[in-house]
C-alpha positions as CSV (number, residue, x, y, z in Angstrom):
1,X,28.9,24.4,1.6
2,X,31.1,21.7,0.2
3,X,29.9,18.8,-2.0
4,X,27.8,16.1,-0.3
5,X,28.3,12.5,-1.7
6,X,25.8,9.7,-1.2
7,X,24.7,6.7,-3.0
8,X,21.4,4.9,-3.4
9,X,20.5,1.4,-4.7
10,X,17.4,-0.3,-6.0
11,X,17.3,-3.8,-7.6
12,X,20.6,-3.8,-9.6
13,X,20.7,0.0,-10.1
14,X,23.3,2.1,-8.3
15,X,23.2,5.9,-8.2
16,X,26.1,8.0,-6.9
17,X,25.2,11.7,-6.4
18,X,27.2,14.9,-5.7
19,X,25.0,17.6,-4.2
20,X,26.0,21.3,-3.9
21,X,24.1,24.5,-3.2
22,X,22.7,26.0,-6.4
23,X,19.5,26.7,-8.3
24,X,17.9,23.2,-8.6
25,X,19.7,21.7,-11.6
26,X,19.7,17.9,-11.7
27,X,21.9,16.2,-14.2
28,X,21.9,12.4,-14.7
29,X,24.9,10.9,-16.6
30,X,25.6,14.3,-18.2
31,X,22.0,14.9,-19.3
32,X,19.2,16.9,-17.7
33,X,17.0,14.6,-15.6
34,X,13.9,15.5,-17.7
35,X,15.7,14.2,-20.8
36,X,17.1,11.1,-19.1
37,X,13.8,10.2,-17.4
38,X,11.3,11.2,-20.1
39,X,8.0,10.3,-18.4
40,X,6.4,12.5,-15.7
41,X,6.1,9.7,-13.0
42,X,9.8,9.0,-13.2
43,X,10.6,12.8,-13.0
44,X,8.3,13.0,-10.0
45,X,10.1,10.1,-8.3
46,X,13.5,11.8,-8.8
47,X,12.4,15.2,-7.4
48,X,10.1,13.7,-4.6
49,X,12.8,13.9,-1.9
50,X,13.2,17.6,-2.5
51,X,9.4,18.2,-2.5
52,X,8.8,16.3,0.8
53,X,11.7,18.0,2.6
54,X,10.9,21.5,1.2
55,X,14.2,22.0,-0.5
56,X,13.1,22.5,-4.1
57,X,15.4,24.6,-6.2
58,X,18.1,24.9,-3.5
59,X,20.6,22.3,-4.6
60,X,22.4,21.3,-7.8
61,X,22.7,17.5,-8.1
62,X,25.1,15.6,-10.4
63,X,24.2,11.9,-10.7
64,X,26.1,8.9,-12.0
65,X,23.7,6.0,-12.3
66,X,24.3,2.5,-13.8
67,X,22.5,-0.9,-13.9
68,X,18.9,-1.9,-13.8
69,X,16.0,-0.3,-15.7
70,X,14.8,3.3,-15.7
71,X,12.4,2.9,-12.8
72,X,15.0,1.2,-10.6
73,X,17.4,3.9,-11.6
74,X,14.9,6.7,-10.7
75,X,14.2,5.1,-7.3
76,X,18.0,4.7,-6.6
77,X,18.4,8.4,-7.4
78,X,15.5,9.3,-5.1
79,X,17.1,7.4,-2.2
80,X,20.5,9.0,-2.8
81,X,19.0,12.5,-2.8
82,X,17.1,11.7,0.4
83,X,20.2,10.5,2.1
84,X,22.1,13.7,1.1
85,X,19.2,15.9,2.3
86,X,19.2,14.2,5.7
87,X,22.9,14.5,6.0
88,X,22.6,18.3,5.6
89,X,19.4,18.7,7.7
90,X,18.7,15.7,10.1
91,X,15.3,17.2,11.0
92,X,13.9,16.3,7.6
93,X,14.4,12.5,8.2
94,X,11.1,11.9,9.9
95,X,9.1,13.4,7.0
96,X,11.0,11.5,4.4
97,X,10.7,8.2,6.4
98,X,6.9,8.8,6.8
99,X,6.6,8.9,3.0
100,X,8.8,5.7,2.6
101,X,11.6,7.5,0.8
102,X,14.4,6.7,3.3
103,X,13.8,2.9,3.1
104,X,16.1,0.9,0.9
105,X,13.8,-1.4,-1.1
106,X,15.9,-4.6,-1.2
107,X,13.6,-6.7,-3.4
108,X,15.7,-8.3,-6.1
109,X,15.1,-10.8,-8.8
110,X,15.2,-14.3,-7.5
111,X,17.9,-16.5,-9.1
112,X,17.2,-19.4,-11.4
113,X,17.5,-22.7,-9.8
114,X,19.1,-25.8,-11.4
115,X,16.6,-28.4,-12.7
116,X,13.9,-25.7,-13.2
117,X,12.8,-23.5,-16.1
118,X,13.0,-20.3,-14.1
119,X,13.3,-19.4,-10.4
120,X,10.2,-21.3,-9.3
121,X,8.6,-22.6,-12.5
122,X,9.1,-26.3,-13.1
123,X,9.3,-28.4,-16.2
124,X,6.0,-30.1,-17.1
125,X,5.4,-33.3,-15.2
126,X,4.7,-36.4,-17.1
127,X,3.3,-39.3,-15.2
128,X,3.8,-41.8,-18.0
């Protein structure tokens, strides 16, 4: 099997992965994913695509991730892994989609508007 390249995005985080057959090692920016994502919920998010598709411990994944916060990065990695798994085995797509893993969550921070404090908050109104 050759290397499978995919990318995943969430908010401003972008993850590019390179997946090959192996023994289940996941490295993120040169570190083990358990060191890069120290909390258990984030580690679960990263490995969720493998658990749902039943491919735990079958692939080595090398990830380059940039931008955003740690949760956005974890969800970007999850989407990239899910896309790579579907590329190798299209039958797993329905199970991943049922869990909501194949959907690109496109919610972003709303931009600040001119004449306002933040995106929607206004300056205090003074009648007199």
